[in-house]
C-alpha positions in Angstrom: 3.5 42.9 -6.8 3.9 39.3 -5.6 1.5 36.4 -5.9 0.4 34.0 -3.2 -0.9 30.6 -3.7 -4.3 30.2 -2.0 -4.2 26.4 -1.5 -1.7 23.7 -2.5 -2.5 20.0 -2.8 -0.3 17.3 -4.2 -1.6 13.8 -4.9 0.9 10.9 -4.8 -0.2 7.4 -6.0 3.0 5.7 -4.8 5.3 6.5 -2.0 8.7 5.0 -2.2 8.8 1.6 -0.5 12.2 1.9 1.1 11.3 3.2 4.6 14.2 1.7 6.4 17.9 1.1 5.8 19.4 -2.3 6.7 22.8 -2.0 5.1 25.5 0.8 4.9 25.3 3.0 1.8 21.5 2.6 1.2 19.2 5.6 1.3 15.8 5.6 2.9 14.0 7.0 -0.2 10.7 7.3 1.6 12.3 9.7 4.1 14.1 11.6 1.3 10.8 12.2 -0.6 9.0 13.3 2.5 11.8 15.8 3.3 11.6 17.2 -0.2 7.8 17.5 -0.1 8.0 19.0 3.4 9.9 22.0 1.9 6.8 23.1 0.0 6.1 26.7 1.3 2.9 27.6 3.1 0.0 28.8 1.1 -2.3 31.6 2.0 -4.7 29.1 3.6 -2.0 27.2 5.5 0.2 24.1 5.0 0.1 22.2 1.7 -1.8 18.9 1.7 0.0 15.9 0.5 -2.6 13.3 -0.5 -1.0 9.8 -0.6 -3.0 6.8 -1.9 -2.2 3.4 -0.2 1.1 4.5 1.4 3.5 1.5 1.6 4.0 1.7 5.4 1.8 3.7 7.7 4.7 5.0 9.8 5.9 7.0 6.7 3.3 9.7 7.6 5.7 10.7 10.4 8.5 11.4 8.0 6.9 14.7 7.0 7.5 17.9 8.8 4.9 20.2 10.2 5.1 22.4 7.1 2.8 20.0 5.2 -0.3 17.9 6.1 0.0 14.3 4.9 -3.5 12.9 4.1 -3.5 9.1 3.8 -6.2 7.8 1.5 -7.0 4.3 0.3 -8.8 2.8 -2.7 -9.6 -0.4 -0.8 -13.2 0.6 -0.1 -13.8 1.0 -3.8 -12.4 -2.5 -4.4 -14.6 -3.9 -1.6 -17.7 -2.3 -3.0 -17.1 -3.9 -6.4 -16.2 -7.3 -4.9 -19.3 -7.4 -2.6 -21.3 -6.8 -5.8 -19.7 -10.0 -7.2 -20.6 -11.9 -4.0 -24.2 -10.8 -4.3 -24.2 -12.5 -7.8 -23.1 -15.7 -6.1 -19.3 -15.6 -6.5 -17.3 -17.3 -3.7 -14.5 -14.8 -3.0 -11.3 -15.0 -0.9 -8.7 -12.4 -0.4 -5.0 -13.4 -0.6 -2.1 -11.5 0.7 1.1 -12.7 -1.0 3.4 -11.9 1.9 3.4 -10.7 5.5 3.9 -7.1 4.5 0.7 -7.0 2.5 -1.2 -8.8 5.3 0.0 -6.4 8.0 -0.8 -3.4 5.8 -4.3 -4.3 4.7 -5.9 -7.1 6.7 -7.5 -4.6 9.2 -9.5 -3.2 6.3 -11.3 -6.5 5.9 -12.8 -7.1 9.4 -16.0 -8.7 8.2 -14.1 -10.9 5.8 -11.7 -12.5 8.3 -12.8 -16.0 7.4 -12.1 -15.3 3.7 -8.5 -14.2 4.2 -5.5 -16.2 2.8 -2.0 -15.4 3.9 0.9 -16.6 1.9 4.6 -16.8 2.6 7.2 -15.6 0.2 10.8 -16.8 0.1 13.6 -16.1 -2.3 15.4 -19.0 -4.0 18.2 -19.1 -6.6 19.1 -15.5 -7.0 16.0 -13.3 -7.5 13.2 -15.9 -8.1 10.5 -16.3 -5.5 8.3 -19.2 -4.2 5.0 -18.3 -2.7 3.1 -20.8 -0.6 -0.2 -20.7 1.3 0.5 -20.2 5.0 -3.1 -19.7 6.3 -6.5 -20.0 4.7 -8.0 -22.1 1.9 -8.3 -21.0 -1.7 -10.1 -24.2 -2.9 -13.2 -23.5 -5.0 -13.0 -19.7 -4.6 -12.3 -16.8 -6.8 -9.2 -15.4 -5.1 -8.4 -11.7 -5.3 -4.7 -11.0 -4.6 -4.1 -7.8 -2.5 -0.5 -6.6 -2.3 1.0 -3.5 -0.8 3.5 -2.9 -3.5 3.9 -4.3 -7.1 7.0 -3.7 -9.1 7.5 -6.5 -11.6 4.4 -8.6 -10.8 6.5 -11.7 -10.1 5.1 -12.2 -6.6 1.6 -11.9 -7.9 2.2 -14.5 -10.6 3.7 -16.9 -8.0 0.8 -16.2 -5.6 -1.6 -17.0 -8.4 -0.2 -20.5 -8.9 
């Protein structure tokens, strides 16, 4: 007698960041993982659900086949709830995006805070070091919360904090 899985759900907190290839020999790891997860067989109740928190790039949802259902979730509303509590206590807040990627990914989740947004520009200098400068917005006198779409070593966050 065989066994059948009734429902299958997989939660992923970090989808690979490499969604495009710009040099020969590189592998789009986001597509590779999506292909692997798309091979999960159907359960008794239908396709497996792949729950992804704060996916790196929204277009990655289209990398999955019809065998699975990618559900995109975000923790940003939880962060906003906590931060608005701080504002009620009198904190002057601003939200900084250390690069264009983070801004493009998350700024639409802050429609009522548009005047509090700070956009930075990141450029690489001397090998692997980075310089982050304010491109738009004013952090003066504010408690600045840095929101990034992907953190690996934290170097960009440190530079942005300066």
